[in-house]
Residue frames as a rotation matrix with the C-alpha (Angstrom) as fourth column:
MET 1
-0.467 0.078 0.881 2.63
0.851 0.311 0.424 0.08
-0.241 0.947 -0.211 11.77
LEU 2
0.607 0.763 0.224 0.26
0.793 -0.599 -0.109 3.03
0.051 0.244 -0.968 11.95
GLY 3
0.545 -0.499 -0.674 3.13
0.076 -0.771 0.632 5.27
-0.835 -0.395 -0.382 13.03
ALA 4
-0.547 -0.775 0.318 5.13
0.351 0.133 0.927 4.26
-0.760 0.618 0.199 9.97
LEU 5
-0.128 0.603 0.787 2.15
0.989 0.018 0.147 4.90
0.075 0.797 -0.599 7.71
ALA 6
0.822 0.441 -0.360 1.57
0.503 -0.859 0.094 8.32
-0.268 -0.259 -0.928 9.26
LEU 7
0.104 -0.876 -0.470 5.25
0.019 -0.471 0.882 9.21
-0.994 -0.101 -0.032 8.82
GLN 8
-0.600 -0.314 0.736 5.17
0.669 0.307 0.677 8.10
-0.438 0.899 0.026 5.19
VAL 9
0.330 0.803 0.497 2.09
0.929 -0.369 -0.021 10.22
0.167 0.468 -0.868 4.44
LEU 10
0.763 -0.109 -0.636 3.69
0.228 -0.876 0.424 13.20
-0.604 -0.469 -0.644 6.20
LEU 11
-0.302 -0.950 -0.075 6.89
0.144 -0.123 0.982 12.84
-0.942 0.286 0.174 4.17
LEU 12
-0.374 0.249 0.893 4.93
0.921 0.215 0.325 12.46
-0.111 0.944 -0.310 0.94
GLY 13
0.716 0.698 0.014 3.01
0.698 -0.716 -0.030 15.64
-0.011 0.031 -0.999 1.69
THR 14
0.464 -0.636 -0.617 6.24
0.033 -0.683 0.730 17.45
-0.885 -0.359 -0.296 2.51
PHE 15
-0.527 -0.739 0.420 7.93
0.415 0.207 0.886 16.30
-0.741 0.641 0.197 -0.69
LEU 16
-0.286 0.499 0.818 4.97
0.947 0.017 0.321 17.39
0.147 0.866 -0.478 -2.82
LEU 17
0.612 0.777 0.149 3.64
0.731 -0.627 0.267 20.49
0.301 -0.055 -0.952 -1.10
VAL 18
0.527 -0.525 -0.668 6.71
0.221 -0.675 0.704 22.33
-0.820 -0.519 -0.240 0.27
ALA 19
0.988 0.056 -0.144 7.76
-0.118 -0.333 -0.936 24.23
-0.100 0.941 -0.322 -2.85
PRO 20
0.283 -0.948 -0.146 11.57
-0.958 -0.285 -0.006 24.37
-0.036 0.141 -0.989 -2.29
ILE 21
-0.341 -0.386 0.857 11.76
-0.438 0.872 0.219 20.65
-0.832 -0.301 -0.466 -1.53
ALA 22
0.536 0.622 0.571 9.43
0.262 0.520 -0.813 19.73
-0.803 0.585 0.116 -4.40
ASP 23
0.882 -0.259 -0.393 11.49
-0.471 -0.512 -0.719 21.85
-0.015 0.819 -0.574 -6.82
LEU 24
-0.066 -0.974 0.218 14.74
-0.948 0.129 0.291 20.30
-0.311 -0.187 -0.932 -5.59
LEU 25
-0.428 -0.041 0.903 13.34
-0.114 0.993 -0.009 16.80
-0.897 -0.107 -0.430 -6.12
GLY 26
-0.916 0.114 -0.384 11.60
-0.395 -0.105 0.913 17.66
0.063 0.988 0.141 -9.40
GLN 27
-0.722 0.691 -0.036 8.20
0.666 0.680 -0.307 16.73
-0.188 -0.246 -0.951 -7.97
VAL 28
-0.774 0.621 0.119 4.75
-0.544 -0.750 0.376 18.06
0.323 0.226 0.919 -8.88
LEU 29
-0.318 0.766 0.559 1.26
-0.549 0.332 -0.767 17.18
-0.773 -0.550 0.315 -7.71
PRO 30
-0.825 0.054 0.563 -0.24
0.402 0.755 0.518 14.34
-0.397 0.654 -0.644 -9.74
SER 31
-0.779 0.625 -0.051 -2.99
-0.429 -0.471 0.771 15.04
0.458 0.623 0.635 -12.23
ALA 32
-0.083 0.844 0.529 -6.57
-0.971 0.052 -0.235 14.29
-0.226 -0.533 0.815 -11.22
GLY 33
0.671 0.318 -0.669 -6.46
-0.561 0.808 -0.178 11.05
0.484 0.495 0.721 -13.23
GLY 34
-0.221 -0.859 -0.461 -3.19
-0.116 0.493 -0.862 9.98
0.968 -0.137 -0.209 -11.65
LEU 35
-0.735 0.017 0.678 -4.49
-0.668 -0.195 -0.719 10.76
0.120 -0.981 0.155 -8.19
MET 36
0.332 0.937 0.112 -7.66
-0.940 0.338 -0.046 8.76
-0.081 -0.090 0.993 -8.87
VAL 37
0.460 -0.244 -0.854 -5.63
-0.274 0.875 -0.398 5.74
0.844 0.417 0.336 -10.04
ALA 38
-0.638 -0.770 0.015 -3.46
-0.207 0.152 -0.966 5.91
0.742 -0.619 -0.257 -6.92
VAL 39
-0.477 0.541 0.693 -6.48
-0.867 -0.158 -0.473 6.15
-0.147 -0.826 0.544 -4.62
CYS 40
0.606 0.751 -0.263 -8.24
-0.789 0.609 -0.081 3.24
0.099 0.256 0.961 -6.38
ALA 41
0.148 -0.636 -0.757 -5.08
-0.286 0.706 -0.648 1.11
0.947 0.312 -0.078 -6.36
PHE 42
-0.541 -0.425 0.726 -4.72
-0.773 -0.087 -0.628 1.27
0.330 -0.901 -0.281 -2.58
PRO 43
0.188 0.642 0.744 -7.65
-0.838 0.500 -0.219 -1.04
-0.512 -0.582 0.632 -1.70
VAL 44
0.829 0.073 -0.555 -6.72
-0.437 0.703 -0.561 -3.40
0.350 0.707 0.614 -4.56
VAL 45
-0.176 -0.970 -0.170 -3.22
-0.443 0.232 -0.866 -3.82
0.879 -0.077 -0.470 -3.12
ILE 46
-0.468 0.066 0.881 -4.65
-0.875 0.105 -0.472 -4.48
-0.123 -0.992 0.008 0.36
VAL 47
0.619 0.762 0.189 -7.05
-0.700 0.645 -0.305 -7.14
-0.355 0.056 0.933 -1.01
ALA 48
0.616 -0.456 -0.643 -4.30
-0.347 0.576 -0.740 -8.82
0.708 0.679 0.196 -3.06
ASP 49
-0.474 -0.821 0.317 -2.03
-0.631 0.066 -0.773 -8.91
0.614 -0.567 -0.550 0.00
THR 50
-0.144 0.522 0.841 -4.78
-0.900 0.285 -0.331 -10.43
-0.412 -0.804 0.428 2.13
VAL 51
0.841 0.469 -0.270 -5.56
-0.541 0.723 -0.429 -13.11
-0.006 0.507 0.862 -0.47
GLN 52
0.236 -0.847 -0.477 -1.87
-0.363 0.379 -0.851 -14.01
0.901 0.374 -0.218 -0.79
LYS 53
-0.580 -0.463 0.671 -1.41
-0.771 0.044 -0.636 -14.25
0.265 -0.885 -0.382 2.98
ARG 54
0.257 0.755 0.604 -4.46
-0.828 0.494 -0.265 -16.48
-0.498 -0.432 0.752 3.39
ALA 55
0.833 0.000 -0.553 -3.27
-0.397 0.698 -0.597 -18.76
0.386 0.716 0.581 0.58
THR 56
-0.184 -0.979 -0.088 0.16
-0.492 0.170 -0.854 -19.01
0.851 -0.114 -0.512 2.20
ILE 57
-0.435 0.088 0.896 -1.34
-0.883 0.155 -0.444 -19.87
-0.178 -0.984 0.010 5.59
ARG 58
0.664 0.738 0.122 -3.59
-0.681 0.664 -0.307 -22.54
-0.307 0.121 0.944 4.03
ARG 59
0.580 -0.513 -0.633 -0.62
-0.346 0.548 -0.761 -24.07
0.738 0.660 0.140 2.22
ARG 60
-0.441 -0.842 0.309 1.55
-0.628 0.044 -0.777 -24.13
0.641 -0.537 -0.549 5.34
PHE 61
-0.601 0.242 0.762 -1.08
-0.710 0.277 -0.648 -25.67
-0.368 -0.930 0.005 7.59
ARG 62
0.192 0.698 -0.690 -2.80
-0.911 0.388 0.139 -27.98
0.364 0.602 0.711 5.11
HIS 63
-0.272 -0.384 -0.882 -0.87
-0.156 0.922 -0.354 -31.00
0.950 0.041 -0.311 6.38
LEU 64
-0.960 -0.102 0.261 -2.04
-0.263 0.011 -0.965 -30.36
0.096 -0.995 -0.037 9.97
VAL 65
-0.141 0.982 0.129 -5.71
-0.902 -0.074 -0.424 -30.86
-0.407 -0.176 0.896 9.15
ARG 66
-0.909 -0.127 0.396 -6.79
-0.023 0.966 0.257 -34.47
-0.415 0.224 -0.882 8.79
PRO 67
-0.567 0.754 -0.333 -9.60
-0.639 -0.147 0.755 -35.19
0.520 0.641 0.565 6.36
ARG 68
-0.336 0.548 0.766 -12.66
-0.719 0.376 -0.585 -36.74
-0.608 -0.747 0.268 7.99
ALA 69
-0.993 -0.076 -0.093 -13.69
-0.116 0.788 0.604 -40.15
0.027 0.610 -0.792 6.79
C-alpha cells in the first residue's frame, strides 16, 4: 500500500513539475487556496473511510454478539 502511495505521489509530481509533460497534459500547479483545500481534505477522507469501515464491521458482526440479560 505504501509503495502504491509513493508511486502515485511521484507520478503526480512528475505530471505537475516536469514542464514538457505538464504542458502536454495541460497541467499547472494549483493555487495556494486549491493546495490548502487538497491538503485539508486528505485527513477528512481518511476519517470518513475509517468511520464507514467501522460501521460496516459493526453491522456485519452485530448478530454474533448476544445481549446480556
